[in-house]
N, CA, C and O of each residue as an XYZ file, in Angstrom:
456
protein
N      42.708    -10.129     13.414
C      42.054     -9.237     14.350
C      41.082    -10.048     15.204
O      40.161    -10.669     14.674
N      41.284    -10.045     16.530
C      40.453    -10.806     17.436
C      39.103    -10.118     17.614
O      39.032     -8.914     17.860
N      38.030    -10.906     17.484
C      36.688    -10.383     17.684
C      35.840    -11.397     18.426
O      35.906    -12.595     18.148
N      35.038    -10.915     19.377
C      33.993    -11.685     20.039
C      32.727    -10.846     19.961
O      32.689     -9.732     20.484
N      31.694    -11.367     19.315
C      30.484    -10.602     19.057
C      29.290    -11.330     19.637
O      28.896    -12.384     19.138
N      28.705    -10.765     20.704
C      27.520    -11.339     21.334
C      26.259    -10.883     20.610
O      26.209     -9.782     20.064
N      25.244    -11.741     20.612
C      23.950    -11.402     20.043
C      22.872    -12.231     20.726
O      23.175    -13.184     21.444
N      21.618    -11.869     20.502
C      20.494    -12.635     21.008
C      19.789    -12.041     22.203
O      18.769    -12.576     22.638
N      20.297    -10.956     22.746
C      19.636    -10.320     23.870
C      18.363     -9.613     23.452
O      18.066     -9.490     22.263
N      17.616     -9.150     24.442
C      16.381     -8.446     24.177
C      15.509     -8.367     25.402
O      15.952     -8.639     26.519
N      14.262     -7.992     25.184
C      13.263     -7.874     26.240
C      12.404     -9.129     26.270
O      11.882     -9.557     25.241
N      12.258     -9.717     27.452
C      11.472    -10.934     27.601
C      10.707    -10.876     28.917
O      11.166    -10.266     29.884
N       9.541    -11.512     28.950
C       8.743    -11.559     30.168
C       9.293    -12.585     31.145
O       9.940    -13.545     30.727
N       9.047    -12.400     32.445
C       9.437    -13.428     33.412
C       8.893    -14.793     33.016
O       7.742    -14.922     32.600
N       9.742    -15.809     33.153
C       9.385    -17.153     32.739
C       9.729    -17.476     31.303
O       9.638    -18.633     30.893
N      10.120    -16.483     30.534
C      10.465    -16.684     29.141
C      11.880    -17.188     28.948
O      12.596    -17.468     29.910
N      12.277    -17.300     27.671
C      13.579    -17.850     27.310
C      14.267    -16.983     26.272
O      13.618    -16.312     25.469
N      15.592    -17.007     26.302
C      16.434    -16.396     25.283
C      17.640    -17.290     25.055
O      18.064    -18.017     25.953
N      18.189    -17.233     23.847
C      19.437    -17.923     23.543
C      20.456    -16.911     23.049
O      20.269    -16.290     22.002
N      21.533    -16.746     23.806
C      22.606    -15.842     23.433
C      23.666    -16.589     22.634
O      23.927    -17.768     22.873
N      24.273    -15.886     21.682
C      25.367    -16.431     20.893
C      26.570    -15.510     20.984
O      26.424    -14.298     21.144
N      27.752    -16.085     20.883
C      28.994    -15.326     20.831
C      29.836    -15.887     19.702
O      30.329    -17.011     19.790
N      30.004    -15.114     18.645
C      30.775    -15.527     17.481
C      32.207    -15.037     17.606
O      32.444    -13.848     17.818
N      33.164    -15.952     17.475
C      34.576    -15.644     17.667
C      35.341    -15.713     16.353
O      35.013    -16.506     15.471
N      36.363    -14.873     16.235
C      37.243    -14.908     15.077
C      38.587    -14.299     15.450
O      38.691    -13.557     16.427
N      39.614    -14.616     14.670
C      40.926    -14.021     14.851
C      41.832    -14.721     15.843
O      42.928    -14.235     16.125
N      41.397    -15.853     16.378
C      42.231    -16.646     17.271
C      41.775    -18.097     17.214
O      40.743    -18.410     16.620
N      42.555    -18.983     17.837
C      42.242    -20.413     17.795
C      41.178    -20.723     18.839
O      41.489    -21.067     19.979
N      39.925    -20.596     18.434
C      38.791    -20.724     19.337
C      38.795    -22.048     20.090
O      38.520    -22.076     21.290
N      39.101    -23.139     19.407
C      39.026    -24.464     20.012
C      40.092    -24.713     21.073
O      40.059    -25.748     21.738
N      41.036    -23.791     21.248
C      42.080    -23.928     22.262
C      41.718    -23.274     23.591
O      42.455    -23.420     24.567
N      40.597    -22.554     23.648
C      40.263    -21.753     24.812
C      38.989    -22.206     25.497
O      37.980    -22.475     24.845
N      39.045    -22.288     26.830
C      37.811    -22.328     27.605
C      37.090    -20.987     27.435
O      37.728    -19.944     27.292
N      35.760    -21.028     27.452
C      34.957    -19.833     27.263
C      34.006    -19.645     28.435
O      33.521    -20.612     29.022
N      33.750    -18.387     28.763
C      32.849    -18.064     29.857
C      31.840    -17.009     29.432
O      32.098    -16.194     28.547
N      30.691    -17.046     30.081
C      29.716    -15.962     30.031
C      29.728    -15.240     31.372
O      29.705    -15.872     32.428
N      29.762    -13.920     31.322
C      29.649    -13.055     32.483
C      28.450    -12.139     32.299
O      27.956    -11.962     31.186
N      27.989    -11.560     33.392
C      26.952    -10.547     33.299
C      27.208     -9.445     34.318
O      27.856     -9.665     35.341
N      26.694     -8.265     34.023
C      26.830     -7.133     34.919
C      25.552     -6.305     34.890
O      25.141     -5.807     33.842
N      24.938     -6.169     36.051
C      23.750     -5.349     36.211
C      24.156     -3.970     36.714
O      25.222     -3.829     37.313
N      23.330     -2.945     36.484
C      23.665     -1.600     36.956
C      23.939     -1.566     38.451
O      23.155     -2.084     39.247
N      25.060     -0.952     38.831
C      25.418     -0.821     40.228
C      25.966     -2.070     40.875
O      26.216     -2.076     42.081
N      26.160     -3.132     40.109
C      26.662     -4.387     40.654
C      27.971     -4.783     39.982
O      28.293     -4.314     38.890
N      28.715     -5.652     40.653
C      29.967     -6.155     40.106
C      29.703     -7.188     39.016
O      28.644     -7.814     38.972
N      30.689     -7.349     38.142
C      30.629     -8.391     37.129
C      30.525     -9.762     37.787
O      31.222    -10.037     38.763
N      29.663    -10.616     37.263
C      29.393    -11.923     37.829
C      29.672    -13.009     36.797
O      29.217    -12.916     35.657
N      30.414    -14.032     37.191
C      30.621    -15.193     36.329
C      29.355    -16.029     36.299
O      28.846    -16.431     37.345
N      28.844    -16.293     35.101
C      27.609    -17.049     34.927
C      27.888    -18.521     34.669
O      27.284    -19.387     35.303
N      28.806    -18.818     33.732
C      29.081    -20.196     33.346
C      30.399    -20.277     32.604
O      30.831    -19.307     31.982
N      31.040    -21.443     32.671
C      32.298    -21.694     31.970
C      32.241    -23.058     31.299
O      31.696    -24.010     31.857
N      32.808    -23.148     30.095
C      32.867    -24.406     29.363
C      34.294    -24.599     28.859
O      34.925    -23.644     28.404
N      34.804    -25.822     28.936
C      36.172    -26.107     28.516
C      36.312    -26.003     27.009
O      35.324    -25.892     26.284
N      37.560    -26.040     26.548
C      37.824    -25.945     25.115
C      37.150    -27.057     24.320
O      36.820    -26.868     23.149
N      36.943    -28.217     24.946
C      36.334    -29.363     24.267
C      34.875    -29.593     24.648
O      34.309    -30.636     24.322
N      34.266    -28.636     25.329
C      32.838    -28.690     25.564
C      32.386    -29.291     26.881
O      31.213    -29.635     27.021
N      33.280    -29.428     27.854
C      32.902    -29.905     29.174
C      32.525    -28.708     30.037
O      33.321    -27.784     30.199
N      31.321    -28.719     30.590
C      30.869    -27.624     31.436
C      31.610    -27.657     32.758
O      31.638    -28.685     33.434
N      32.218    -26.520     33.133
C      33.006    -26.445     34.357
C      32.172    -26.031     35.554
O      32.268    -26.641     36.619
N      31.355    -25.000     35.389
C      30.567    -24.514     36.517
C      29.454    -23.593     36.039
O      29.487    -23.067     34.926
N      28.467    -23.414     36.915
C      27.419    -22.422     36.771
C      27.317    -21.646     38.072
O      27.562    -22.187     39.151
N      26.956    -20.385     37.965
C      26.613    -19.636     39.164
C      25.407    -20.288     39.832
O      24.512    -20.789     39.152
N      25.384    -20.280     41.171
C      24.269    -20.891     41.892
C      22.924    -20.298     41.475
O      21.913    -21.000     41.451
N      22.915    -19.029     41.154
C      21.674    -18.343     40.820
C      21.062    -18.796     39.494
O      19.884    -18.538     39.247
N      21.839    -19.468     38.633
C      21.329    -19.875     37.323
C      21.277    -21.381     37.137
O      20.787    -21.847     36.108
N      21.761    -22.151     38.084
C      21.761    -23.609     37.952
C      20.345    -24.136     37.745
O      19.408    -23.732     38.434
N      20.210    -25.038     36.791
C      18.920    -25.614     36.472
C      18.117    -24.803     35.479
O      17.094    -25.281     34.988
N      18.548    -23.587     35.166
C      17.827    -22.719     34.241
C      18.638    -22.375     32.993
O      18.072    -22.240     31.908
N      19.964    -22.231     33.136
C      20.832    -21.830     32.027
C      21.694    -23.003     31.589
O      22.048    -23.858     32.400
N      22.035    -23.044     30.291
C      22.911    -24.062     29.744
C      23.932    -23.415     28.820
O      23.562    -22.708     27.882
N      25.217    -23.654     29.080
C      26.275    -23.180     28.199
C      26.689    -24.319     27.266
O      26.757    -25.475     27.685
N      26.965    -23.991     26.008
C      27.410    -24.984     25.039
C      28.281    -24.297     23.995
O      28.365    -23.070     23.957
N      28.924    -25.092     23.153
C      29.750    -24.514     22.098
C      29.787    -25.427     20.889
O      29.649    -26.644     21.008
N      29.977    -24.820     19.713
C      30.224    -25.524     18.460
C      31.565    -25.038     17.931
O      31.656    -23.954     17.355
N      32.598    -25.837     18.126
C      33.938    -25.404     17.725
C      34.075    -25.246     16.216
O      34.858    -24.416     15.754
N      33.326    -26.029     15.438
C      33.385    -25.891     13.987
C      32.766    -24.584     13.511
O      33.056    -24.125     12.406
N      31.914    -23.984     14.339
C      31.294    -22.701     14.019
C      31.936    -21.535     14.764
O      31.533    -20.387     14.579
N      32.929    -21.819     15.602
C      33.588    -20.789     16.422
C      32.568    -19.980     17.225
O      32.632    -18.751     17.271
N      31.629    -20.686     17.853
C      30.537    -20.020     18.547
C      30.268    -20.686     19.890
O      30.293    -21.912     20.002
N      30.011    -19.864     20.911
C      29.580    -20.338     22.215
C      28.186    -19.778     22.480
O      27.876    -18.657     22.077
N      27.336    -20.571     23.166
C      25.941    -20.224     23.376
C      25.609    -20.212     24.863
O      26.274    -20.857     25.674
N      24.571    -19.468     25.196
C      23.987    -19.523     26.525
C      22.472    -19.591     26.374
O      21.833    -18.598     26.025
N      21.899    -20.764     26.637
C      20.450    -20.939     26.630
C      19.920    -20.561     28.003
O      20.346    -21.124     29.011
N      18.996    -19.612     28.049
C      18.461    -19.094     29.300
C      16.961    -19.359     29.339
O      16.209    -18.827     28.523
N      16.533    -20.178     30.285
C      15.127    -20.520     30.464
C      14.633    -20.032     31.818
O      15.426    -19.711     32.703
N      13.321    -19.979     31.967
C      12.694    -19.567     33.226
C      13.292    -18.269     33.745
O      13.660    -18.169     34.916
N      13.386    -17.286     32.877
C      14.067    -16.044     33.213
C      13.333    -15.268     34.299
O      12.104    -15.268     34.372
N      14.125    -14.609     35.139
C      13.638    -13.824     36.260
C      14.086    -12.377     36.099
O      15.080    -12.120     35.421
N      13.378    -11.427     36.706
C      13.813    -10.031     36.628
C      15.253     -9.823     37.092
O      15.948     -8.960     36.557
N      15.711    -10.589     38.069
C      17.071    -10.446     38.555
C      18.129    -10.933     37.570
O      19.322    -10.750     37.812
N      17.713    -11.551     36.458
C      18.639    -11.905     35.386
C      18.946    -10.722     34.473
O      19.815    -10.824     33.607
N      18.256     -9.614     34.651
C      18.478     -8.431     33.823
C      19.913     -7.936     33.985
O      20.358     -7.664     35.100
N      20.632     -7.822     32.872
C      22.036     -7.423     32.898
C      22.551     -7.338     31.471
O      21.875     -7.750     30.528
N      23.760     -6.797     31.322
C      24.502     -6.925     30.078
C      25.328     -8.201     30.172
O      26.050     -8.409     31.146
N      25.221     -9.046     29.164
C      25.911    -10.333     29.145
C      27.099    -10.270     28.194
O      26.979     -9.804     27.062
N      28.256    -10.749     28.673
C      29.504    -10.711     27.926
C      30.092    -12.104     27.792
O      29.950    -12.922     28.701
N      30.750    -12.388     26.677
C      31.530    -13.614     26.578
C      33.016    -13.294     26.654
O      33.449    -12.194     26.310
N      33.782    -14.267     27.106
C      35.205    -14.091     27.372
C      35.952    -15.380     27.080
O      35.511    -16.464     27.463
N      37.082    -15.258     26.402
C      38.001    -16.383     26.224
C      38.939    -16.402     27.417
O      39.702    -15.459     27.624
N      38.887    -17.463     28.199
C      39.584    -17.513     29.481
C      41.082    -17.282     29.347
O      41.748    -17.878     28.501
N      41.597    -16.399     30.203
C      43.012    -16.063     30.305
C      43.583    -15.483     29.016
O      44.796    -15.527     28.810
N      42.749    -14.951     28.160
C      43.191    -14.368     26.895
C      43.146    -12.852     26.884
O      43.867    -12.221     26.111
N      42.314    -12.257     27.726
C      42.052    -10.833     27.655
C      41.069    -10.438     26.577
O      40.877     -9.249     26.325
N      40.434    -11.420     25.927
C      39.488    -11.149     24.850
C      38.065    -11.091     25.388
O      37.595    -12.036     26.022
N      37.383     -9.983     25.134
C      36.002     -9.752     25.559
C      35.158     -9.255     24.406
O      35.656     -8.574     23.509
N      33.884     -9.596     24.429
C      32.940     -9.040     23.485
C      32.396     -7.709     23.971
O      32.771     -7.226     25.039
N      31.502     -7.114     23.172
C      30.929     -5.808     23.488
C      29.719     -5.900     24.407
O      29.297     -4.891     24.973
N      29.162     -7.082     24.564
C      28.020     -7.303     25.429
C      26.693     -7.216     24.699
O      26.575     -6.554     23.668
N      25.690     -7.900     25.254
C      24.329     -7.833     24.744
C      23.374     -7.683     25.928
O      23.515     -8.373     26.938
N      22.405     -6.781     25.797
C      21.498     -6.456     26.894
C      20.371     -7.470     26.980
O      19.719     -7.779     25.982
N      20.147     -7.984     28.185
C      19.001     -8.842     28.488
C      18.151     -8.133     29.533
O      18.639     -7.779     30.606
N      16.883     -7.930     29.216
C      15.958     -7.289     30.141
C      14.765     -8.201     30.361
O      14.083     -8.579     29.408
N      14.510     -8.557     31.615
C      13.397     -9.431     31.980
C      12.401     -8.592     32.769
O      12.680     -8.175     33.893
N      11.252     -8.353     32.179
C      10.261     -7.475     32.785
C       8.889     -7.775     32.219
O       8.749     -8.139     31.052
N       7.875     -7.617     33.062
C       6.498     -7.752     32.616
C       5.907     -6.424     32.190
O       4.746     -6.367     31.785
């Protein structure tokens, strides 16, 4: 049974940090590139970052470059998103996705507010 479970979201003040995790099971995790997406109310889904199956970072959205870092531990079947210097416009539900697989997690809410 394929599962992607995001965690680590919450409420944080502007300038703060959060680390999101996505735990994968039920498929060959190390064979897939992984991405983080986010969606804010009333807005389209946005690609945040992508990392190759072997841990090479492919891209970041311009809005998060220099602040966010995507990484993965294939032995733990987990992909991470370290988010620093958070801004109110980062507020969204964050989802992880195994590229070209159709596999999505349930999402985790990130709220940046003072």
